[in-house]
C-alpha positions in Angstrom: 93.5 84.6 80.4 94.7 86.8 83.3 92.4 89.7 84.4 93.1 93.0 82.6 91.2 95.0 85.2 94.2 95.9 87.2 97.8 96.5 86.1 100.5 96.6 88.8 103.5 98.9 88.6 106.4 98.1 90.9 109.3 100.5 91.2 112.7 99.0 92.0 116.2 100.4 92.3 119.2 98.2 93.3 117.0 96.1 95.6 116.9 92.7 93.9 116.4 90.6 97.0 113.5 92.8 98.2 111.9 92.8 94.8 112.1 89.0 94.5 110.7 88.6 98.0 107.7 90.9 97.2 107.0 89.0 94.0 107.1 85.6 95.8 104.8 86.9 98.5 102.3 88.1 95.9 102.6 84.8 94.2 101.7 82.9 97.3 99.3 85.3 99.2 97.3 87.1 96.4 95.3 86.3 93.3 97.6 88.5 91.3 98.5 87.2 87.8 102.2 87.7 87.3 101.4 88.8 83.7 99.7 91.9 85.1 102.8 93.0 87.0 105.2 95.6 85.4 108.5 96.2 87.1 110.4 99.4 86.3 113.9 98.7 87.5 117.1 100.7 87.8 120.5 99.3 88.7 122.6 102.3 89.6 125.2 100.1 91.3 127.3 98.3 88.6 127.7 95.0 90.5 123.9 94.6 91.0 122.2 93.1 88.0 118.5 92.1 87.7 119.4 89.5 85.0 119.3 86.5 87.4 115.9 87.5 88.7 114.0 88.3 85.4 113.6 84.6 84.2 112.0 83.6 87.4 108.8 85.5 86.9 106.3 86.2 84.1 106.2 89.9 84.9 107.1 92.6 82.3 110.5 93.9 83.4 111.2 97.4 82.0 114.7 98.8 82.5 114.4 102.5 83.5 115.4 104.9 80.8 113.2 107.9 81.2 111.3 107.3 84.4 108.1 109.3 83.7 107.9 108.1 80.1 108.4 104.5 81.3 105.4 104.9 83.6 103.3 106.6 81.0 104.0 104.0 78.4 102.8 101.2 80.7 99.6 103.1 81.4 99.0 103.8 77.7 99.4 100.2 76.5 97.6 98.5 79.3 93.8 98.3 78.8 93.3 98.3 82.6 90.6 100.0 84.6 92.9 100.3 87.7 96.5 100.7 88.4 98.1 99.4 91.6 101.5 101.0 92.5 104.1 99.2 94.7 107.7 99.7 95.7 110.3 97.0 96.1 110.7 97.1 99.8 107.0 96.3 100.3 106.1 92.8 101.4 102.8 91.0 101.5 102.2 89.6 105.0 98.7 88.2 104.8 96.4 86.9 101.9 94.3 89.3 100.0 92.1 89.2 96.9 92.7 91.7 94.1 89.4 90.6 92.5 87.6 91.5 95.7 89.1 95.0 95.6 88.1 95.4 92.0 84.5 94.3 92.8 84.4 97.0 95.5 85.8 99.7 93.3 83.4 98.7 90.5 80.3 99.1 92.7 81.4 102.0 95.0 82.3 104.7 92.5 82.6 107.2 95.4 85.7 105.4 96.7 88.8 106.8 94.9 91.6 104.5 96.1 92.3 101.2 97.9 95.3 101.0 100.2 96.9 97.7 101.2 99.1 99.0 104.0 96.5 100.7 106.2 94.0 99.1 108.6 92.8 99.3 112.2 96.2 98.0 113.4 97.8 101.2 112.2 97.9 103.5 115.3 98.9 106.8 113.7 96.9 109.4 115.5 94.4 110.9 114.9 92.6 108.0 113.4 89.7 108.6 111.0 86.0 107.7 111.4 85.7 104.5 109.5 82.7 103.4 107.5 82.4 99.6 107.7 81.6 98.2 104.2 81.3 94.5 105.3 83.5 91.5 104.6 86.4 93.0 106.5 86.7 96.2 104.5 86.7 99.8 105.7 86.7 103.2 104.2 87.3 106.8 105.3 87.4 110.3 104.0 90.7 112.2 103.9 90.6 115.7 105.4 92.6 118.3 107.2 93.7 117.3 110.7 94.0 113.6 109.9 97.8 113.7 110.0 100.4 112.3 107.6 99.3 108.8 107.0 95.5 108.9 107.0 95.4 112.1 104.9 98.0 110.9 102.4 95.8 110.1 99.4 98.4 109.7 96.6 101.1 107.2 97.6 103.0 104.7 95.5 103.8 102.1 98.1 100.7 100.0 98.0 97.6 101.8 96.6 95.2 101.3 93.7 93.6 104.0 91.6 91.2 104.3 88.7 92.7 104.9 85.2 91.2 108.4 84.6 92.9 109.8 87.8 96.2 108.2 86.9 96.1 109.5 83.4 95.1 113.0 84.4 97.9 113.2 86.9 100.6 111.8 84.7 99.8 114.4 82.1 100.6 117.1 84.6 104.0 115.6 85.5 107.3 116.9 84.2 109.9 114.5 82.8 112.8 116.6 84.2 111.3 116.8 87.7 109.4 113.6 88.4 112.4 111.3 87.8 111.8 108.7 90.5 109.0 107.6 92.8 109.4 110.2 95.6 108.8 113.3 93.5 106.1 111.4 91.6 104.3 111.2 94.9 105.0 114.8 96.0 104.1 116.6 92.8 100.5 115.4 93.1 99.9 117.7 96.0 100.9 120.7 93.9 98.9 120.1 90.8 95.8 118.1 91.7 92.9 118.9 94.1 93.7 117.4 97.5 93.2 117.7 101.2 96.8 117.5 102.3 97.9 120.1 104.9 100.3 122.4 103.1 102.1 125.7 103.7 99.3 128.4 104.3 100.3 130.3 101.1 100.2 127.1 99.0 96.8 126.2 100.5 95.5 129.6 99.4 96.9 129.2 95.9 95.5 125.7 95.6 92.1 126.9 96.8 92.1 129.4 93.9 93.6 127.0 91.4 91.2 124.2 92.1 88.1 126.3 92.8 85.0 124.3 92.3 86.8 121.0 92.0 86.2 118.2 94.5 89.4 116.4 95.5 89.4 112.6 95.3 89.4 111.8 99.0 87.7 108.5 100.0 90.1 105.6 100.6 89.3 101.9 101.4 91.4 99.3 103.1 91.1 95.9 104.7 90.3 95.7 108.4 93.9 94.7 109.0 96.7 95.8 106.7 97.9 93.2 104.2 101.3 94.7 103.4 103.9 96.9 104.9 107.2 98.4 103.9 110.5 97.3 105.4 112.9 100.2 105.3 116.2 98.5 105.8 118.1 100.7 103.4 117.6 103.9 101.4 118.2 104.0 97.6 116.4 107.2 96.7 118.3 110.5 96.4 116.5 112.2 99.2 117.3 113.6 102.6 116.4 111.0 105.1 117.8 110.0 108.5 116.8 106.4 108.0 119.5 104.0 109.2 120.9 101.4 106.8 120.9 97.8 108.2 122.0 96.1 105.0 123.6 97.6 101.9 122.0 96.8 98.5 125.2 95.0 97.5 125.0 92.8 100.6 121.4 91.8 100.0 122.0 91.2 96.3 124.8 88.7 97.2 122.3 87.1 99.6 119.8 86.7 96.8 122.4 85.1 94.6 123.1 82.7 97.4 119.4 81.7 97.5 118.1 83.9 100.3 114.8 85.8 100.4 112.7 87.6 103.0 110.8 85.2 105.2 107.4 86.7 104.5 105.7 83.5 105.9 106.8 84.5 109.4 104.9 87.8 109.1 101.4 86.2 109.2 100.9 87.1 112.8 102.7 90.5 112.7 100.4 93.5 112.9 102.6 96.6 112.7 101.2 99.9 114.1 103.0 101.8 111.3 102.7 101.3 107.6 106.5 101.3 107.4 107.6 98.7 110.0 111.3 99.2 109.2 113.8 96.4 110.0 112.0 95.1 113.1 110.6 92.0 111.4 113.1 91.8 108.6 114.3 88.2 108.4 115.9 86.2 105.7 115.4 82.5 104.9 117.1 80.1 102.5 115.0 79.1 99.5 112.0 80.3 97.6 109.4 80.1 100.4 
């Protein structure tokens, strides 16, 4: 029987080739039972269908109807201790053990999250003071002054959290506001105790609102990152100056023609940013 300690929730919109590549990289590089993976997908572009992809994996594919309720339903029905969130343009580059992460979280109750896309190779300044936990695992405490990446506690690209924290936060979310992953990230910093640098007025309000509450703040990661995102196109309805290298339609056709991301070529790539962009984006023919 697959482990029920961790359920994985992957968010996907119109990025079938990237989703397939992520699932294949997890199949080969991680001890992740496919039965523990839940994919919430949305095909907003009519000519892009997930139907050819679904039979290839044992994941639970959930077509998005009400985004927040879809997430809540997965959390409600899964008897999992942990939830690991991912997005479809994430890719696994090196092997990792989910069981090892679970064992760490079981024994170190002071650690609030485990992030797969951070590590010593990430050179976003200023870097935190790491605590070495042994066996190639580090942890650090988020705090003001650590910048965007090291102080970004709640992120849905590649991080694992305990069930009580996920449940508490989802109850504070609003179905008409948190309608896709980006606002589901952002709202956390308005309604949960946190250390993210905010507008001075908001910081004062949060200090009053969360008086006496200790924010979850300690994050663990591997010595070197195991995953990174490849931002080659933007599908979220947000303002972003990210360049588009490939359209979702173009990549969907590539997937139908048998192409996937060549994740095996990434084993010796150690990006200095958690989002490596298109720099190492390479397609290969066949399920490799």
